C-alpha positions, -999 to 999 in steps of 0.1 A, spaced: 542 -323 -8 542 -311 -43 551 -330 -79 587 -313 -74 597 -331 -41 615 -358 -43 594 -378 -21 564 -397 -35 534 -374 -28 514 -386 0 478 -367 -8 463 -389 -38 472 -420 -13 436 -406 6 414 -408 -23 429 -446 -22 425 -452 13 388 -443 4 381 -466 -14 404 -491 0 383 -490 31 348 -489 20 350 -524 16 340 -539 49 371 -567 43 391 -544 49 374 -520 73 378 -551 95 413 -560 96 422 -521 96 398 -521 130 409 -561 146 455 -551 134 455 -513 140 436 -508 170 436 -522 205 403 -525 226 392 -549 237 355 -541 219 372 -550 181 374 -591 179 331 -585 180 329 -564 145 321 -585 114 314 -578 78 280 -590 84 271 -568 114 288 -533 95 267 -511 77 288 -478 59 266 -451 60 266 -429 29 267 -393 51 293 -370 42 294 -345 70 313 -309 54 312 -288 82 309 -248 83 341 -241 102 362 -267 82 353 -262 39 370 -291 21 375 -317 53 348 -342 63 350 -370 80 356 -397 56 339 -432 62 310 -437 91 302 -473 98 277 -486 121 281 -520 138 264 -542 162 281 -557 178 271 -594 184 268 -597 225 238 -566 229 220 -549 209 240 -519 204 250 -495 176 282 -476 175 294 -455 146 333 -459 140 346 -428 126 370 -426 102 394 -391 94 416 -398 65 450 -376 78 482 -373 58 495 -342 82 495 -331 117 464 -314 124 465 -298 162 421 -288 157 418 -326 155 399 -331 186 377 -303 180 368 -311 147 361 -353 158 339 -334 184 319 -312 159 315 -346 135 304 -369 170 277 -340 176 267 -335 140 266 -375 143 243 -378 172 218 -338 160 208 -363 128 204 -401 144 181 -377 166 162 -365 142 155 -398 127 145 -410 157 103 -407 170 99 -376 186 84 -395 216 109 -425 216 141 -400 218 125 -383 249 124 -415 266 140 -424 296 155 -450 287 166 -440 256 208 -436 246 226 -426 220 248 -442 205 286 -448 214 307 -430 188 347 -446 183 368 -416 161 397 -434 145 422 -416 127 441 -429 101 477 -404 100 499 -417 68 526 -389 67 567 -396 81 568 -371 105 553 -377 140 515 -370 152 520 -348 179 480 -334 188 467 -336 218 447 -374 219 423 -360 244 396 -335 238 403 -320 271 444 -313 264 429 -287 239 414 -266 262 427 -239 282 433 -243 321 424 -284 322 445 -288 344 429 -274 374 398 -288 368 392 -327 377 362 -348 360 337 -314 351 352 -317 313 341 -328 285 368 -352 272 369 -386 251 399 -397 230 404 -406 193 421 -436 183 452 -432 164 465 -458 136 502 -442 126 512 -459 90 544 -450 103 545 -462 135 552 -500 123 584 -523 113 586 -536 77 592 -572 98 558 -566 119 541 -561 90 555 -586 68 544 -610 94 505 -598 91 507 -613 60 476 -597 51 459 -568 28 457 -540 53 496 -549 63 508 -548 30 490 -511 23 510 -502 50 542 -513 36 537 -500 7 528 -468 19 555 -464 41 581 -465 5 592 -431 -4 607 -440 -36 594 -461 -64 630 -481 -57 619 -489 -24 585 -498 -34 599 -523 -60 615 -539 -32 590 -544 -12 564 -557 -36 589 -583 -41 590 -589 -7 549 -590 -9 550 -620 -35 536 -645 -10 511 -625 10 498 -611 -27 503 -646 -46 476 -660 -10 450 -634 -12 421 -641 -25 409 -622 -57 390 -596 -46 415 -588 -16 441 -587 -45 417 -563 -64 414 -539 -37 456 -536 -32 462 -539 -73 431 -512 -72 452 -487 -39 488 -498 -58 478 -481 -87 474 -445 -76 514 -452 -60 529 -467 -94 514 -441 -116 527 -406 -102 546 -387 -120 546 -408 -151 535 -396 -185 499 -415 -194 511 -436 -214 529 -448 -193 504 -446 -168 471 -460 -183 500 -494 -199 507 -498 -161 468 -495 -143 461 -523 -170 487 -540 -155 472 -545 -125 436 -544 -140 444 -577 -150 469 -598 -126 459 -625 -112 471 -635 -79 489 -665 -87 508 -641 -114 525 -613 -87 562 -613 -103 550 -614 -137 529 -584 -122 558 -569 -109 584 -574 -136 556 -557 -162 553 -529 -144 590 -525 -139 600 -530 -174 564 -503 -182 584 -476 -156 620 -482 -172 603 -473 -211 596 -444 -190 626 -432 -178 644 -440 -213 614 -422 -232 628 -386 -208 665 -403 -212 659 -401 -245 636 -364 -253 664 -345 -233 694 -356 -255 676 -346 -281 671 -318 -269 710 -316 -255 722 -319 -287 697 -295 -306 706 -271 -286 744 -277 -292 743 -276 -326 725 -243 -328 753 -227 -303 780 -244 -324 762 -230 -365 759 -195 -342 802 -192 -334 807 -204 -372 833 -228 -358 836 -264 -356 853 -258 -322 819 -239 -317 801 -268 -322 814 -290 -306 819 -274 -274 782 -266 -278 773 -300 -283 789 -311 -256 773 -284 -235 737 -294 -247 747 -335 -234 760 -322 -196 730 -300 -200 701 -329 -212 720 -355 -189 718 -329 -153 678 -323 -164 679 -363 -166 697 -366 -133 674 -334 -117 642 -354 -130 648 -388 -115 656 -379 -85 625 -360 -84 606 -393 -97 630 -412 -60 648 -431 -85 684 -441 -65 718 -427 -75 735 -456 -89 706 -455 -113 707 -420 -124 750 -427 -129 741 -458 -152 718 -439 -170 730 -405 -177 769 -409 -172 777 -382 -148 798 -392 -122 784 -402 -85 791 -373 -69 775 -350 -95 750 -368 -86 750 -368 -48 755 -330 -55 728 -325 -72 708 -343 -48 720 -318 -21 707 -289 -40 671 -302 -44 
């Protein structure tokens, strides 16, 4: 996606997710709520350690293992790593990439272990649990098992390397399901599914109870993440205003926060409309003066106004605004606006 797409851009969410899931509390929620496995209820904040290393592999420039955690299960001294890959598009080489990340992790672990200990009969490598977080609306169609990436793998039985990664697909959860979770990650996923600003604000309203009951640290994580969505495509001045609104909000002030953020975005739309109309009027007057006739000036101004309204409508469509709102602001007919949407 790019900034000309009427859908909201999802790539910036990856940075937001990385910041969000650097919080142990958010990470534990992700594991417990969205991964179905027997070991997830044994994961606690106190036995999690963030591994601060970036695994950028030569074969995958600009791709990296985004988050790596080490956790100790409560019943044993067993250590395992959870590797998180943030993905916003289907990557059919994902099993192969994950294999390279895993072997690189094991290599670094062995290097850090005393040489004699690593060669002992009872030495075991830690388990690595690969997790892929996927936040795009189209289905994830890449293989889930590594052996499925091997040509002719069905000819062989168990004598092949294999593993299966956990897929957390943001768009696979229903709105009601995420609302019932009533927690930070459920709220984040619910907003990440929104494709336009109107849907975002509608869902923020539905999240009022959840957000107002959050602890302050969770709420701050949510507002920091939400700012990456609400500020896409807005001017620097309005972006700063929205960020300030979110930064200073408190859990008990959720309604006020949503209202003020909405007004800031309305101000942005009105400013763009005023500039577009002014530009259209100036162009129309110039055209009329060149004709030297009152009729020419009038037609030029009308044409300029029409072009300004059309330009504004296109901008609002790109920002994900509804046809009703665009009609209200520009005076164009719903049919005209719908025609512009089809053309995009």
